N, C-alpha and C positions, 0 to 999 in steps of 0.2 A: 811171556805166556803164549802157548800155542792156541790156535783157534779152537781145537778140540777141547782144550782145558776151559776155555772161556764158556763154551756152551755146557759143560758138565763140571761145574765147580764142586769142590769137596763139601760134604754134608756139614751143616752147622749143628754142633752138639746142643745148642740152646733151643732149637726150634726143629721139630720132627720134619721129615720130608713131606709128609702128608697131614692134612688136617682131618682129625678124628673127632667130630663133635661129641660122640657119646662118651668119650674118655675125659672130656674137659668140662662139659656143661654143668653137670650135677655138683662137681667139686667147687666150681667157681661160684655157683649160686649159694651154696652153704657158706662159703667163705664171706660173701657180701653180707649175708644175714647175720652171721656170727659177729662180724666187725661193726654191725649197727649202721650200715650205710643208708638204710631206708628208713631209719627211726626219725620221727619228727619231734622236735623239742619246742614245746609251747613258750619256754622262757627265752628262746633265742631272740636276738635283735635283728636277724635277717628278715626281710620281707616275706610274708607267707604265700605259698602257692598250695591250693587245696583242690583235690579231686576225689570224690567218693566213687567207689566201685559200684556199678549197677548190680545189686546183690544177687548172685546166682541162687537158685534153689538149693536147699540142703540136699535134695534127692538127686541133683543134676551131676553130669560129668562134662568136661570140657568138649565143646563142639566148636565148629569152625567160626560160628558167630561170636562165641566168647573169645576165641583166639584173635579174631579180627579187632574187636573192640579193645581187648586188653593190650594189644600191640600199639594201638594208637595212644592209649592212656599212658602206657609205660614210656613210650617215646617223649610225650610231652613232659612227664615228671622227671625223667632222666635228664632231659635238657635243662629244665628249670633248676634242678639240683645243681648241675655243672655251672649254671649262671649265678649261683650264690643265693637262691631262694631256700628258706626253710620249707621244705616240700613234704607234704602229706598226701600219699595216696592211701586212703581209708579202705581197708578190706572188710569183708563180712559176708554173711549169707542170710537168705530169707527162709523163714520157717515153712513157707509154701503149704498153706493149710490143706487144701484139697489133695495135692499130689502126695504129701507125706502121709496124710490119713489113709489114702488109698493104698500106698505101699505097705503100711503096717497091717491094714485090714486084709490084704491079700496073704501076708505071712500068717495071720490068725486063721485064715480060711484053710491053709494047709494043715492046720492043727484041728480042723473041724469046729472052729470057734468063730464067733463074731465079737464085735466090740461091746455088744450088749451083755454077753456072757461075762465080760470082765467088769463091766461098769465103767463109769466116766473117769473116776480117779485112777483106777488101775490101768486103764487104756492109755491115759495120758502119760503115766509112768512108763508104760511099754514104749511109747513114742520116744520119749527121752532116751530110753535104753537103746533103741534102734539108732537114734542120732549118735550116740556115744561110740557105738560099735561099726556102724555102716555108713552114717551120713557124712557129708562134707568131703567126699573123695576129690572134689574139684580143687580143694586147697593144694593138695600135693601136685595136681596137674598144672595149676597155676605157677607153681615153682619150676616145673619143667619148661614152661614157656618163658620164664625169666621175669615174672611180675615183680616189680620193685615196690611192693606194698610194705607198710609198717605192720608186721605180723603181731607186734606187741599190743596192737589196738584192735585186733580182730573182733568184730561184734556179731551178734546173732539177734534177729528181730524178736526172739522170745526170751532173751536174757534179761536179768533183773533190771538193769538200767533202762533198757528200751521199753520194758513193760511199764515202768514208771512213767516214761514219756507218754506212752499210749494212754494210760489212765488220766494223766494230767490234761492232755489236750481234749479227751472225750468230755471230761468234766467241764472244761472251759467252754467248749462248743455248746454243750448241753445248757449251761448256765446263761449263755448269750443266746439261747433259743435258735441255735443253728443246727441242732440235732433234734429229731423228733421221731415218733413212732406212729406209723400209719399203714393202712391197707393200700397196696398198690400192685400193679402188674410187674412181675420180675421175670428174669430168666431162670427157669427151674429145670435141674437135671434130674429126671426120674431114677437114674442109676446112683448118682452121688448123693441124692436126697438133700440138696442144698440150692439156695439161690447162688447164682454165679454172675461175675461181672461181665461187662461187654467184651473185654479183651479175652475172656475165657470161652467165648462163643466163636466157633469157626464156621464160616458160611461156605457151602459147597453146592454145586448143582446136582439135585436129586431128581429122579424120574418119579412122578406121581401121577394123579389123575385129576383133571379139572372137570367138575360136574356142574351142570346148570339145573337148578331146582326150582319148581314153581310152588310158591307159597299162595294160599287162598284159592278162590274160584272165579272163573269168568272175568268180567271187567274189574272185579275187585281182587286180581291176582297180580303178583309180582314175581319175576324170575331173578334169582340171585345166583352167582357162581362162586365156588369155593373149592379148594384143594383139601380141606379138612372137614369133610361132611360130618364127622362125629361131633364137632363142636356146635351143630345146629340144635342139639339137645339143650344147650344153654342160651340159645337166642332169646333176647328180651325185646328186640325191635327189628324193623327194617328201616334203613335210612336212605333218603333221596335228597338231591340238591333243591334248596328252596325255589330255585328259578326253573326247575325242570317241569315243563307244562304236561309231560306225559303222565306224571304221577300227582299232579296238583289236587285232583279230586280225591285222592287217597290219604293225603297228609292229614293226620288227626283221627283217622279211622283205625280200626283193628282188623287184622286178617289172622287166619288160623294157621298155627305152625304145624306142619305135617308131622305125623307119627305121634304127637304128644297130646293133641286135643287142646292145648293151650292157645289163647288169643293173644297176640302181641301188637303193639301200636306201630304205625307208620309214622316216622318223624322226618322233619326236614333239617338238614345239617350241611354247612358249607364245606365240610371235610370231604364229602362225596364228589367225585369227578363224574360229571354227567356224560362225558365223552368216552368214559372207560366201560367196556363191557355193556351191561343193560342199563348202567346208570343208577342201579340199586345195589345196596350192600346189606348182608346180614349183620346184626350187631350182637356180639358175644362179650359183654363187658368183663367177664371174669377170665376170659382166655385170649385176649388180644389187647395190646396197648392202645391202639387207635380207638378200638371199640370202647375200651374203658373211658376214655376222654369224651367220646360221644355220650356214653351213658351218664357220666358226671353232669354234662351240660343239659341232659333232658330228664334227670332224675330217675333213670332206669335201674331196675333191680340188677344185682350182681349174682348170677346163678352159677355157682361152681359145679361142674359135672364130672370132675376126676379127682381122685385122690392123689397123694404124693408119689405114688408109683405110676401115675398116668393110667389108672384103671377106672372105667366108667362107674359112676355112683349114682346116676340119675336114670329115671325111666326104666321100669322093670325089665322089659324084654332085653335090654342091653347092659344091664348091671353085671359087673364082674368081668366084662371083656376089657382086654387091653385096648388102648386107643386105636392101634392099627387094626386089630381084629374088628373092633366096633366100626371102623370106617367102611370096611367092605361089606359088613353086615347091614349097616344103615343104608348104604347105597342100593343093596339088593331089595331092601324093604321099600325104599322109595321108588325103585323101578317097578316093583310089583303093584305099587298104587298109581302108576302112570305119572309120577312126579318129576321123573328125570327128563328134562327137555333136551339136553345135549351132554355128550361126554367126549372128552379129549384124553386119549391115552396112547403113548405115554405123553406126560405134560412135564417138561423140565423146568424146574424153578429153584431159586436159591433157598436153602434150608439151613438153619442154625444148628450146630452140633457142639456138644461139650468137648472142649479141647483135651480134657483128660481122658474121658472113656469113649468119646465119639458117639454117645447117644444123642438122639435128636432132642433138642431143647423144646420144652413146653412153657409158653408164656402162662403165667399163673398168678391169680390174685392171692395175695398173701400179706399178712401183717409182718412188717419188717421195720428196721431202724434206717433212718435216712439222714443224710447231711443236706442241709438247705444251702446250696452252692451259690445262689445268686450274688451276694456281696463278695464272697471268696473268689469267684470266677471274675467278677468285675475288677478286683484288685490285681488278679493274675494277668489279665489283659492289659490293664493300665501300666504295669511294670515293663512291659515290652513296648507299648505305645510311646512312653515318655523317655525310653532309652536306658532305664536302669538295668535292663536285661537285654542282651542282643542275641538274636537267633541266627545261627549260621548253618547253611547259606540263607541269605535274607529272603529268598523266594518261598521258604518254608513258613514265613510269618503268616501268610494268608491261611494256611492250613491250621495253624495254631489259633488264630482268631476265630476261624470258622467253628472251632470246637468250644472254646471258652466262651464265646459270646452267645452260644446257643445251648449251653450245658443244662441238662436236666438234673434234678436232684438225684444224689448218689446213694443207692442201696448199699449199706455197709454191714448188714448182718448176714451171717452164714450159719446154716444149720449143721455145724460140725462140732466135734469135741476138741480137735487140736487147733489152738490159736489163742488169741487174746479174748478171754471171755468178757462179754459186755458188763461193765461195772454198774448195773442197775439192779435194785432189789424191789420186789413186789410184796406189799403187806396184805394181811388177810382181809382188810376193808377197802382194797383197791388203791392203797398208797403206791406211789412210785418215787423211789429215792435213788439218785445218781450219787456214787461215792468216789471221791477222789483218792489218790494214792496215800494220803497221810490221814485218811478218815477211816473210822471203824464202820463196818456195814451193820445195819440194824439187826437185832437178834430178837429171838422169841418165837413163840408158836406162829406158824403160818407165813413167816417171811421166807422168801426164796429168791435166788439170784436168777437173772434171765439166762436161759440155757444156750443162747446163741453165742458165736464168737464173731469177731470182727473180720472184715474182708482183709485179706493179706495186704492189698494196696493201701489200706489205712495206715498200717505200721510203716510200710516202705515209704509212705509220703512223707514221714518224719526223718528219713534217713540223713539228709545233710546237717542236721543239727542234733538228733537224738544220739548219733554215734559220737558226738563231741561232748556228751554229758548233760545236755538239756533234759529236765528243766533247771538243773543247777547252773550257775553262772561259772563254769569251770574256766581254768586257764586255757584249755584247748578250745573251748567255744569262743572265748574272747579272741584268741589267736587266729583260728583257722575258719571262722564263719564271718561273712559268707564264703562259700567255696568259689574258687576262681572260675572254673569252667565245669560244665557237665557234658560228658561225652556219652552219647547213647544213639540208639537206632531211631529212625523216624517213626518206626511202627509203634513205639510206645510214647510218642510225643503227647497223646491225649491221656493215656491211662496213668502213666507214672510221672511224667515231667509236669503236666498241668497240676497234678495233686501235690507235688512237691512245692510248686509255686504257690498254690493256695495256702498250704499249711505253713510254709516258711514265712510268708508275708504276715499271716494271722498270728502266728506264735512269737515271731521275732520282731514285733513292733514295726512292721512295714518294711523291714529289710529283706530283700529277696534272697533266695538260698544260693544263688550263683549269679555271676556277672554275665556269663556267656553260655549258651546251649548250642553245642556243636553237634549237629546231627549227621549221622552216616547212614549208608544204605545197607541192604542185606546181602549177604554172601550167597552167590548162586553158582551153578556149575559152569563149565566153559561155554555152554550154549545158552546161558542166560536163564536156565530153568531152575526153579526153586528146588533146593536140596531136600530130599525126603527119603526115609527108608522105604516107603511105599513105591517110591519112583526107582529105587535101586541106585540112586546117585549120591546119597549121603556119604560124607567123608569123615572119618575119625582123624582129627589133627594129630593125635598121638602117634598114629601109624606114620604119618609123614614125618614127624619129628624123629621117630626111630630110624627111618630110612635116610633122610636128608639133613637132619639137624634142625634145631629150634630156630636158628638165625635164618635159615632158608625159608621156613614157613612164615616167619615174621616179615622178612623183606617182601615176600610174595604178596602178603595181605596189605602192607603198607603201600606197595607200588600200585595197587588197584584201588586205593581209597580216594575217590574224589567226593567232595562234600555232598551228602544227601542223595548219592547215586549208588545203585546196586553194584556189587563187585562180582564179576564173573572170575572163577578160579578153576584151573586145571592142573593136573599133576605135572604136566610138561613145564608149566611156569615155575613150579617149586624146584624142578630139576635145574632149570635155568638160574634160579636164585642160588642153588647149591653150587653151581659153576661159578657164580660171582664170588661166593665166600672162598671157594678154592683159588680163585684168581687173586684176590686180596692176599690170601695166605702165601701163595707161591711168589707173588711179586715182592711182598715184604721180605720173605726169606732170601730171595735174590739180592735185594737192597741191603740187607744186613751183612751178607757175605761179601758185598762189594763196597763197604765203606760207609753206608748210610749211618748218620749219627746225629744226636741232638746235643752233643757236647759243645759248649761255647757258644758265643753270639754268631748270628748270621754274618758272613763276610760282607764287606762294604759293597755297594752296588757296582763300583768300577771293576771289581774283581769277578763279577758274575758273567757267565756267557749269555748269549742271547736266549738259549734254551732255559737257563736258570731263571732269568728275568721273566721270560714268558710264563713259566709254570707258576711263579710266585704271583704274578699278576692275575692269572686265571684262578689261583687258589683263593685269593681275596674276593674276587668277583663271586666265586662259588659260595664263600662264607655268607656274603650279603645276600645272595639269591636264596640260600637255604633259610636264613633267618626270616626273610620276607614270607616265604611260603609257611614257615611254622606259624607265624602270627596270624596267617589267614586260614590255617588248618587244611592246607593243600598238601596232604601226605603223599599223594601220588606224584605231584610235581617235584616235590623235594627229594623223594626217593629216586625219581628219574634223573634229577640233576646230579645227585651224588653218584648214581651209577655210571652215567656218562663221563663225569669228571674223573672218577677213580679209574675205570676201566679204560676209557678212550684216551684221556689227556695224560693222566699220571702213568698208567702201566703201558699202554700201547704206544704212546708218543714220547713222553719225557724220558722214561727209562730206556727206551730203545734209542732215542737220540743221544743219550748220555753214555751208552755202553762203550763207545770207542774211547771216551774220556776215562771211564773207570779202568778199562783194559790197559790204557796207555800209562796210568800211574801219574805221579808227580803232583805238583801244587793244584792244578786245575781239577784233578780227580778228587783231592780233599775237599776243595770248595763245592763241587757238585754233590759230593757225599753229604756235606752239611745241608745243602739245599734240599736234597732228597729226604734226608731225616726230618727236616722241618715240614716238608710237605706231607710225609707219611704221618707225622705226629698229629697235624691238624686234620688230615683227611680221616684218620681213625677216630678221632674224637667227634668229628662231624657224623661219622657212621654209627657211632656207639649207641645212641638211643634207639636205633632200629635194629642193629645187629649187635647185641651186647657181648656175646660170648667170644666170638672170633676176634673182635676188637680188643677186648680185655686181654686176651692172650698175647696178641701182637703188640699192643701198646705198652704193656709192662715189660716185654722183652726188649722193645726198642728204647724205652726211656729209662728202664730200671726203676721206675717209680712204683708206689703202692698199688694204685687202681685207677683205671680211667673213669670209674663211677664217680669219684670224687675230684677228678681233674677239672680244671676250668674250661668252660665252653669257649671255643675260639672266637676272637673278635676280628673284624675287618680292619686291618692296619691302615687301609687307605692306599696301599701301594698299587699303583697301576702302571704299566709300561706298554703304551699303545705301539710304539715302534717295534719292540720285541715281539708283540703279538702279530704285527703285520709280517715281520720276518719269518717267524715260524709258520705262519699261514701259507707263505710262499713254498717253504719246504714241504708242508703237507700236500700242497697242490701238485708239486712235482712228483712226489712219491705216490699219491693217490692216482695221478693220471698215467704214470708209467706202469703201476700195478694193474690198472684197468687194461692198458694195452697188453701187458704180458698175459692176463687172463684171456683177452680176446683172441690172442694168438695160440692159446691152448697150452702155455708154458706152466709147469708146476711151480708152486710158490717157492720152493727151495732150489729150483734150477738156476744155475749160475750162467750169466750171459756177459760176454765182453762188451764193454761200453766206453765211449768217450763222452765226458761231460765238459761242456763249454759254459763255465759259470762266471768267468772273469767279468768284472764290472757290474756284477749284481750282488744282492744281499745274500745270495745263496752260496757264494764262494767259500765262507768259513765252514760250510756244512757238508763239504763234499764226502768226507769220510763217513759221515753219518748216513748220508743219502746212498752211498755204495752199500753200506751195511744193511739198511733197510730193504733195499731193492735187489740184493744179491748180484751186484754188478761187479765184475772183475775189471782190473786194469786192461786197456786195450791190447797190449803185447804185439808180438810180431804177427804179420799176416792179417792184421785187423782190417775188415771191410765192412763199412757201415751200410747195412741192408735196410735199416729203418732209422728215420730221423724224426724226433718229436720235439717240436718247439713248445715250450710251456713256461709260463711265469717269467719270460724275458731270458730263459736259458735254453740250451739245446742239449738233448740226450740222444746220442747216436748209438745204435745197438747193432751188433753183428749177430744176425739170426740165422746165418747160413747153416744149413744142416739141421735146423731145429723145427722148421715149419714147411708145409707144402704151399708155396707162394701162389700157385695158380688156384688152388682150392680156397685159399684165404681170400684172394681178390673176388672170387665168385661170391663167397659168403657176404663179404662187405658190400658188394654191389647190390645184393639182394636187400640188405638192410638199409642201404642208402635210398633205394627206390621206395621202400616202405615209409621211410621218414619223410621223403619228398611228397608222397601221396598224402600223408598225415598233414603236412604243411599246407598243401593246396586246399584240402578240405576245410581246415581251420580258417585260412585266409578268405575262402568263398563265404563262409558264414559271417565272419567279421565285416566283409564288404557288402553284405545284404542289409540295407537300410530297414526293410520291413521286418526282418528278423530281429534286428537290434532293437527296434521300437516295441516289440512285443515280449521279447525273452527276458526273464528275471535276471537281476544283476549277477546272482551267484552263478547262473548258467553261462553268461558272457564271460565272467571271470574264469571259469574252468576252460572255456575255449581259448582265451588268451594264454592261459598256462599251457595248454596243449600245444599252441603255436610256438611258444618259447622253448618248450621241450623239444620239438620237432627241429627247430633251427639249431638248438644246441647239438642234437644227435647228428644233424647233417655236417656241421663243422667238425665234430669229433671223428665221424666215419671218413670224411674226406681227407683229414689229416692222416688217418691210418692208411688210407689208400696211397696217398702221396708218399708215405714213408717206406712203403714196400718196393722192393726191386721188381723190375719187369719179369714176368713169368717166363 
């Protein structure tokens, strides 16, 4: 075979010359689903492995956060399936109360209608119609990504079974006096007209105005500061600290509230910080959570001054004004009376906004349903403290405890029509009846059901067991509960994870919903900035999948996934991952065309070359390394390990080292072909959970077997060959050093140079042909003159560079580099020789200087060797 033919082998009819993701991904995924690879059998005797999907909103579409999280979960479940577990990745969607109701209401508005025009029953039917026609687009997008979920088990938080679970646990909590109805301060959205949870409040810095207002007259006056002057209409006290001597004479007296003519008491309360501002605060119990608590302690009246639309309802002159209009009007009126002591404008402060419609949240006193979380939160904390549940990374435990140990009662009612309606009926004589799923509600004149629905997080808190058939003791519940691991973002540790812990422990007799909570960070742009449409840096992962393939997107996301740490992503990284997929494709194609095979047993060790033994040794070490990283949820490290093993060691070194063997043919070529087949088989199986599509195509072509999805996960055979590893490391040193020298001389990578290799007596001798192939070194031939000699790894490489470089210019360049390295060495030695510096400098600074010194000495030795190898100018 000629050299030209070696570099351009004939095409393989079984594997196209280029990998085209769009042509294979969709077909492969549908084949996997049709063949039932992702189906989980509760009757199986295999050990279970269960992960529930964090249910995306039915209104949602796949964003990078979903793609990131789903990639990690899919990698875990694919690996466990290959390891022989009965693996369930449970899919489903959340009904997303506020978001879905808003979507349908916007559609109605286009028709000139509101939900009230339809009525509750017809509106809910309209929402179900919208779900059937337009909802759940993310399911198809999950298929694009390659999610190996059991689609036959797909659930929806409003379907019949989950509705029964919601009613069951509500009734149980109610009967155990862990659910109650009471008037409390809640987050109220004047646009959505409902209470919302803490997670649905987004805080941002807004520019407002801080005004200081004098209440009372003369010595009997107090100055308070506020950014919400309109709420003063609802003030029922002024509070000071009990130990603040400035106001001791006023505690227990009354002062006049400006503009209203009302007199309000001055109370002493330890909540007040005497060092902040004037040391006095206005108390508006109906419109501030802290003020509400003060009001409860002192028996103050709760005076609501706004309606549900945040329009002022109190004090004639301001009635009918929107809260923002009222704010400026009231400040003007106070200014006219000389009550404004100071004004600060603009005054930037953190303000809560509705995450759905961006309206400013209004704290509002309202009658709502609440969960008494004390005992539930205690159990959720204890499950982590006693080791029944592990949080990963462990440093996130403190954040979890900080939340559950200080959890306030949870407002679970929402003033919506779409959602799980609260199963409580009110009678004509004040009766209150909570009805379970198997009970008939009371009937008769005057009986009505509560109009509110439950917070979406209430139903999603049941997700780990309601999706498995609870409250029925189903086969699936017995097999797959508790879940093995929960993979989710640290941002919902408090709101979803803690609630699943509370409900799981409560409903399932003290058994926590999962053994491990694996927390990941948020996806950000390449500059570490939060992705947002308003910032102009949001990315649609489907666009990247169209351009680069799903495998490239998945590998990029997995490679950035360090536990609990945010993930910066840029398009150039996806391009690099696409290049990796192409590298796998092209190298496997080359291997198949040159005898790589999985047929028969591996040849005995004595028949293997050093390169064969080296790559098998490295393969097993990589299997062990990847397994350890998987068990520790170190996706970034395992992806990096696979990348460098596949690209560097298999494709760039082993394949290149073995090319001369393949081209020579014969028995050794057959042996190396079998070794290469083994290495590719295992490598593709290791890569499969992260990059499933390209590996499926290549592995089935290589092995002729049905699918890598159901192949066995590779095990570490224990084979290690330290001697072969040392031998190949010597080859790598020679090749790397000579390549660096060639680059330093300005030689092109493909430029051929005559060379004499002196390898006798070294472990390098058997590798001369491979070294020459890798370095583009020709035999010395007639007229050979060694113009550069490189001693490396006990061998000598003499090169004839005559006519290829300007020796004089090269000497000047190297002399300049040598001077810079010697200066660097001198500076480092001076610092390390300074005892005063060493006594004060931190250890990491000293370590960096030592590293600089070692690098400078290495550079000096290298440059000196290069100078010595050059002929005289």
